[in-house]
N, C-alpha and C positions, 0 to 999 in steps of 0.2 A: 202316528200323529204327532209324535213330537218334533219330527223330521219336516214335516209341513210347517208347522209352528215356526220353526228356526228359518226355514226357508221364506215365510212371509215375513218375518221379523229381520231378515237380511236385506230382503227387497225394500222394505219400509226404511231402512237404517240408511241403504245407497241414497234412498232420495233425501233423506235428512242431511247426509253429509253432503250432497250436492248444493242443496238450498242454502246450508249453512255457508259452503263455500262462495256462493254467489251473493249472499247477504254480505259479505267481507270484501268482494271484488271492487276494489277501489275505481275500477272505470265504470262501474255500475252508478246510475242516477239516486238509487235509493240509499245508497252506503251511508253517506254522512247523515241521513235522518234517522240510521239504525244507529250509526256512532252515538249520535246525542240523545237517542233514546235510552240505550243500553247505559250510557254513562248517567244520565238523570235517575232512571228508576233501579238500577243495578239488577235487571232483568235480562237474561241472556236474549240476543236478538233472534234467535230461533223461536224462542217462547214468544216474543212480541209479534213475530210474525203468525205464528199459529193462533195467538190469541187473537189477533185482526181478522185471520180466518175464519175463527168460529163465530166472531162477533158479526161477520157479513153473513154467514151462513144463517144465523139467528135472525137477521134482519132479512134475509132472501126467503125464509119462511113466512115470517110474521109482518114485516115491515110492509109500511106503504110505498109504492112504485117500484116494487121488486124488480120488474120488467126493465125499468130503466136503469137500476143499478147493475144487475146482470150485463145490460148491453154497454153501460159505460166500462166495465170491467173488461168485457171482451173486445172492446174496441180503441179505447182511450191509449192503453198503455202501450197493446201492439202498434197501433198507429206510430205514436211519439218514438218507439225504438226503430220501427221502420223508416222512417225520415232520417235518423241518427245512421242507419246503414246505408241509405241512399247515398248520405254526404261523406261517408268513410270511405277510406281506399281498398279495404279489405272486401272480399267477395263472401266470406263464410257467412258473415251475420245476414247479407241479402239473402243467401241460399236458405238461411232457417226462417226468417221470415216470411219468404213466399212460401214457403212448405206450411207455415201456419195460415198464410190466406187461402191458400188451396182449400187445407182441412174447414176453416172457417167457412168459406163461401159453399163448399159441399154441405154441410151442416146447415147453413143458412137455406139452400134447395129444399133440404128434407125438410126443413122446419117451416114449408110454406104455409101450412096450415095451423098455424099458432093455438088459435082458440081453442081447436079439437084438442092439440098435444095438451095445453095448458089445464083443461078442463078434465082429460082423462087420466093424467099422469099426476100422482100426487108429489108436493113439493118441486115441481118443474123446474122454476127458476133456480132454486138451489143446485139442481141436476145438471142444468145447461151451465150455469156458472162454474160448477165443479170441473167440469168438462173442457171449458174454455181456459181454466186455469191450469188444468192438466196438459192442455194443449201448447199452453207458451210458457210452461215453467222453464226456469233458466238453467237445464241441464240437457245432456245428451240424449236422454231416454223419455224426453217430454213425449205427450200424447200426439201432438201433431207429426212428429217425427215416425212414431211408431205407425200411426195409420197410413201416413205417406208410403212409408217402404212396405208394410203389411197389404194394405188394400188399393191405394189410388196407383202406384206406380206400376205394379203386375198388369191392372187393367189397360193402363195408359199404354205400355209396352205391348199388350196385344191388340190394342184398338186404334192405334195412331197411325199405322199406315192406311188403314181403309178410309179412315177419317181426312187424313192428310190426301189421298185420291181423291175423293170427294169434293173435298174445298179447292183443289187443283183444277177442278172442272169448273168451276163457279167463278165467273167473271168478276172482278176485282174493280172496284171503285179508284178511279186517280183522283 
């Protein structure tokens, strides 16, 4: 049992270290805001980040327009960073955000009947927002990367040849 607890603790400590590193990365748009908040409050930026997450979580459970907040979180920041990726000269950030948008798109298709989901699943908006944040975490082990490599890519590799052959037979509009 103690070995399992230490494994879980190492897992979360790895995420905490990755997030802390990202919160201190000078190339990220939030670094200056966290510098200022940390200086003014004397609270470590990771704790400010976690506090902000907890506030949003509380709002997503009890607040008005929780769906709007969830969708803003799931789209606004990723869209902003995706535009930065398009404008940058490196390819790595493009790949990372394309993987996020593939994951987001698949989730959106699965979520086609939102009223059914929201009425059946308690704390749906909190769960969805948590999922989206996990998918966009500024770490190598974020949710969209894991989902892509474990679920999406294997099916794509298995199915892309038949789909490509079917689409090759379809006349293209010029």
